[in-house]
N, C-alpha and C positions, 0 to 999 in steps of 0.2 A: 453959518461956521457949523461945524459938524459935529453931531453928538458922539458923545465918548462911552464906550460899550468895555466893559471889564467881563473876560470871559474867564473863564474857570479852567484853566489847562492843565488835563490829569498825564498831559503824555501818551494818551490815545488818540485812538483815529477820528473818533467820534469829536471829541472836543476841539481838534486840529480844523477839522471841515466847519466845524463851527463858526472858531475864527476867521477862516478864510473868507465863508459866504458874507458876514456879517462886514470885512472891508470893503468887498465888491459891492456890496448895499451901501458904500460911500462913509460907514461910520467910523470914527476913530478907537481904533482898538487897541486895549491893554489886555494881556496876558496876565493870569495869576494862577500861581501855582499854591494848591496846599498841602503842607505837609503833617499828617494826621497821625502819623505811626511811627515812630523810631526805631522798634525795634529790629532785628535782622532775624532772616528764616531760616529754616533746621540747616540751610547751606553755608549759614553765615554771611548771606549777602543782602544787602536794603535795597530791596526793589526801589524804593523812594529816589535813588540817586539814579536810577537808570531812566525811571521816568521823567525828572526833571533834565537831565540829558537830552531826553526826546524832546520836551518841550523849548529848551534852547534852540533846538535845531530846525523845529517848525519855526518859530519868532525869528528866526534869524530870514529863512526862507520867505517869510512874510511881510519881513522889514516893517514890523513893530517890536515897541518895548514889552518886557515882561520882568516879572517880581516874585517873588515867593514868599510865603507867610507861613508861621507853626504854629498850628492849633491843637499838638499836639497833647498837651494840658487839660484843654477844654474838652476834648474826644475823648482823654480816661476818665473826668470826672463826670461829663453828662450822656457819655454813650457807652464806652466802655463798661461804665461800673454798674451801668442798665442792665447790658447785656449778662453779665454774672451774675445779679440779682435774680434777673428770671431765671436761669437756670437752676442755680441755686434752692428757688422754688419750685425747681420742676416742672416749667413752663419751656415754652419753646420760643425766644425773641426774634425780630427780626431788625435788628441795629442799622442795615439801611436806609428804615424810616426815620428813625431816630436821627442820624447823620445827617439827612437832610434839613429834617426844622431843625436840628441844634446846630449843626455847624455849617453847610452849605448856601442857608438860605437866614442865617443868621449871623454869624461872625465873619464869614467868608463877605456877605451882603457889606456887614457893616467896615472891613478894610477896602472894598471895593469904593464905596462913599469917600474914604480916605484919598483916594486916588482920582477923585474928581470925576467918579462913573455918573451919566445920568441913566444907564442902563446896566445891569448883569445882567450875561447869559451863562447858559452851561450848554453842553450836550445830549442833554437828555431826549430820550425819543418820546415825545409829548409835544402839544401846544397850549396854546394861551389866549385866551381872549378879553381883552380890556375893553369894557361898554358901561356908559355912565356910572364911572366911579367905582363899578365893581369886576374883581378877575376871577375869569371863568379858568378852571383847568380843563384843558382839550383831552381826549386820545389820540395818540398819532397816526401817519397813515400808515405804518406800518404796525400795524396789529398786533405780529408775530415779537415786536422790540418796544410794544407801547410801556410806557414806565410812569404813569400815571399811580399805580399800585404802591409807587415807593414812594411817594411826592405826595398823598392823601391827608398828613398832618399838616400842611402850609396853610398860615393864616394868609388872612387878604395882605396886610403888611407885607409879609414876606413876599408874595406874588406880584404887589406892586414894583413897576418897572424891570419887568420879567421878560428876556427874551428866549424863545426857543427855537434856536434857526432848524432842529431836524425834524421840526414837527411835521413836514408836510413830506421828507423823504423817504425812501425805504433804504434799509443796509446797504442795497447792494450797490445803490445810485451815489451812497456815503465812500465806500470803496473806490469807486468810478472815478470822482471828484479827487479825490484824496492821489489816485494814481494817475492821473492825468494832468496836475498838478505839483506833481514831484513832492509829496508831499511825505518828509521821514517815517511819517508813522502808518505810510499807505497798507503796507501790508503788517502790520505788527496786531499780535493776536489780542481779541478780546480778553479783558479782565474777567476774572469771575470768583469768587469766594465772599468772607464777609469784606462789608466796606471798607477800605483802605488798608484790612490788613492783610488779604490777597490769597492766594492758595496754600492751603495748611493741610498737612495731616490732622485733621478736628481733634481726633481722640488727646494727643500727645500735645497740642496747644493748650487744649481746655486743661489740661492734667496739671498744666504749667500754675494755674491760677485758683482752680478749683480741684480740691484734695478728693480722690475717687473713692465709694465706700460702696464693694462689693455687697452684693445680697441674693436672696433667692428667685428665681425664676418659678412662677404658679400657673398653675390654672385656680380656674375659681373653686370647683371641688377639691382642691386641699394637696395634687397631686404635685413633689416638687421633681420639676423636670433640669433643674444645670444653676449654674449662677449667673448673676448679672454680673457687670465689669464698675456700673455705677450709673444710678438713674438716670443721670443729667445727658447720656449717652445714646440714649433710644428716643423715639418718636411713636405717637398713635397710629397703629394701622405699619408699622416696619415690620419688613419679611425678612431682610436681609442682615446677617452679621449676629444673630440669634445663638448660633451654634447650639442647638439644642434638637436638632432630625435623628431619627430611628430611635424615638421612643414608645412603648410597648402600647397598642393599640392605637397607635398610629396609623390614619384611615390613607396617607401617603400626600394628604393635602399640606400645604405648606403653614409654617406657624404667624403669629402676627399678635403686636402689642395691643392688648385692648385698654391696659390701665397699666398706669406708675402712683402705686399706693406709697406717697414718700414719709408717712408718720410710721413705717413699719419696713421702710426698704425694701417692699417686694415690687417685682415688674409681672405683672400678670399677662399672658398669653391664652389665646386659642388657637384653634386649628379650623378647617371644613368652610361653612357655612360664616360669610360675614357681616352678617346682621346688625348684631351687635355695635359694629364700626359707625353705622347707618342713623345719622341723628336726623329731628326734625328743624330742630330751631339752635338758637345760638342767643346766649345773654352778652351785652355790653354795658361797662357802666358810664361811658359817654364815648361823643363821637364829634371828631373835628367836622363843620361842617361847608362844604364851599357852592356858592360865595357867602352863605349865611344858613342860619336855620331854616328847615321847612315851615310852612306856616303849619299845612295839615299834622296831626300827631299821629294819622295812619296811614299809609302811601306804599305802594308799589315799584319795584326798580328791579333792575338787575345786580349782584354782587359779585366780587369773587372772594374766597376766603383763604387762597393763595395766592402768590403772583401766576407760576402756568396752572392756571385753569380758567376755561374757557367761563364767561360771564353765567352766573346761575340765576333765575327767577324770584323771587321772592318778596315778602311784606313787612313792612318795620313800622314798629307797634314803640311810639316815644312815651314814656312814661316820667315822671317828676324825679327819678334817683335813677332809672335804668332804660335800657335800649333792648326791647325783645326781639330780633329776627325771623321769620318762621318760611320755611323754604318751601317750594312749589314740590321740587323733589330734593326724596332724601338726600345729605348729604353726607359723603364717606370722609371718617377722620378728621372734624374736625380739632384743631389744635389749640389750645391754650396760649395765651401768646404770641400767637400771629395778628395779623391784622382781617379784617371784615370792611372790604373797600366796596362803595356804592357809586351805581352810574346809572344813569338819565341819557339814553343814546349815546351822544360824544362825550357830553360832559361826566366828569367824576364829581360827584357828590360828596367825597368826602369819606372818612371810616374812621376806625378804632380797634383799639383790644379785643380780642375775642377773651372773655372770661372764664366761659363753660360752655360746654353743649346742652341742648335739650334734647332728651329722649323720648 
């Protein structure tokens, strides 16, 4: 009797091909669509309706059953509320990481079990190794699309019984498979933007939930250069959108953000040399280790401090109540609220929230 796999189908090409591959491998495949966001976009359209229509079309062509489940309440309570709280605190969160931990590999997995799943699968670009009762998260063959960064918070329980059918494929191969099999999503544009919320005019979107408080843009020597529209809209190292060009004494180089003073509502900027943006390390309160906590309290590995970044060599020091990461080369614009994710070869070792940079 064939095993049952419930595939998280988003209406995109990746999850469509994941379902196709698993069916061709002999699994009994069930599609399950998650509706995690119910508000319409700026044009009054609900993209979820379009995505679910694509799920229906793909499921029909694959001749597999499909269902939908609504996790909008759970997403709002456990992911979006965190997202807003972090912005209010002047930090820059990554809700996609939390969505994976709190929704896709928690509520979704529970719903899949209720449908009789032996395994669950998604269209993530990563791989997994189940060995001797432990579950290792591995990088994808397509390094440019690898998504282990966004899965760094998954526990061993969450990784148990998980399949990643696209782990050994390049994106171009996935598109080709979809086209050759006539899948309705073959030419569909990849989704971008915040997990499940999609592509938005970010400032207008955030303003609906957090009132913006204007304040001064200043240099450390006390010059007032202009007015910011709300500290939540800026990130450390940001150059565009400051609207303070042409200042007296400007040497022609571009201004960039160096600090957000939440207490006094001041955005500090500088121009010229970027030395003050570069830090020698960072501090984390805790880390989710995959598959288990390291035996050594000090070790070297590589790490990413944002998704679109090559891995960087570093040393990790684990103390009782915090973790310190020392960079082999100084890193630009380490951002509070983002995740530091660790690697050893093709294995993702886990990660945690960046609390502060060390200069």
